[in-house]
Steps between C-alpha positions, in 0.01 A plus 500: 500500500537431127129564424219697655126444428254792522203668351535849353122540468181369674124484465401681823212650693576829334528364150807397294821628662821495296844586638709426193678829550637356830672192353829680443718598795739754357486816287699311242252230424403401143159361411387304193124538467333215296189585309273238353165325564405185685682190372771689309784349710589785748514287809693219311746754377569626852533145635764421230696823576481437881616136450798613283629755752424280802724227346764774466490558874287813501252571778157523361166634639191349354173701498199278441164573347249608771230288325716196409823438699617252233547798273753781525423871496873591530853412604793694631870411460601632840869598499467705178145612578372406155119446491266336249123541546172433324378841391159416372159555673444503789864538593551785248852627545651772276860610433647798686806583288463275195820302427679679789342331795239286321407336179177364344508136374205435266410129465163594353674555169523118464122443518388366161212664305295180551400627845250735336280204412430458877415863568135443615596202722783700660274802559241275666762341727644835597150637593427191722847524658451874577174433665648222717776734615235769587347236720834404649567866597148528656572196709840634611345834581247321723780311672675826566187662656484210745876530552441871578241398771759281666747790488247701691440216749875448560670656800865460605683689770767723360742374764471142358572628154817689612618203709458241214663744257805545722537124534530463124725801460745357759575216252648748244826682560533871401807418284350629172398849607756676279348365181185625316223231519268412222130424556249315277134396544394173353277197575569154616141377475235487234143379458502195268229268359611237754514740798738753647865421418792628714860467375686507841610133469611545138746771609677269744593791734792434730333692789127507563362709787131446566291755682239308698219749476205610286560673168425850635740482799766349277450776246587765759801300616625448138464876423720593803761233414499601128566863580769431754683243281496739206662771715762242603583448125323167433327450163135409558231334291164591654251225432145629471172326586285389210164591643621840627832613351532776763582218745831320520511119509875482535828672438798336325866594575683365191853556638448245779244290313253568770122537517290645784138402456164487673358170620160667446322375802147591581442724796263376779198704387227263375386743229854521373520124471171476317614777251826303438289201403289718266812632331626145442162407335521803275855413398367157396251674276792710358682175426206355317458816299872500409472141393232589248703794378808283460306250288398785265864626499619157384256501216627849404849384513434203271390730216827693523720186553357364175586819319843586643843463327688374808816449299533876477422534867785263571737707287386814677562331839859419396547870388380627835731261682790643292388850573487425878847351498625816336316722761650289781854550354447876476363519860801310635755732329 
């Protein structure tokens, strides 16, 4: 698989969850953290860098914005474990050992002074946008409360969970058990203005194993399979649920380009089914709220786009590419 498509953060029923610290997979990763406001070219910079290294045959992981999947929050050059992320609010990411395992990239330095003329307009937009996100999180919190009711309604016999877990485990041979496995938790879904998006198809997995069950039964099966495969030496990406991140939607086994995921069927209980309908309706309201927030965000971006020196951003992009090439060479020696 030359590319993977994921989310490192999500708007969830417990608020904004960010897992940018789990993008890297080794203790020798290096992270470039881009600082700068809306419309300063962070996502475009990452797309250009990803395109350059993809054309050189590198494997790339793309991490999309949890609010707008057309925009990037980060990329990872896989074989050398070099990461570039948006480090501005709400994703705030800081360096650990500056210039040793991470580096700050400031594109905000290329914002022209003319932006100050729009201070009042920008402040107004930011207040309106903040209020919309407050509403979004209240809707998501409501969805989680109904989700929790379904969790209480749900019942599955332990024997069924064990049996289905073993069926999946029988597919994987214990040939990796002498190696140390690496585990990450990320997202494959996000609430968007046009509904919930799931990136399973975009990843074009070679092997897809579907658990034909409800989300809660599947979660128990996925936890068992995850733990057993980790012991056997398989690297695992645990895919968390957007409404309740304590629940697993899926697990990815990168080595075999496999995904095991829940079909998310409703159980037979009538109350459970009605609650599932309610959750879908609340998610529609979330989408509408996000749509309004995105419209405001575009207005905010326009102010910065008009006051950015993008020629300097392009020069900086080339410098980062050169620095990454140097890091790749050092890592390969």
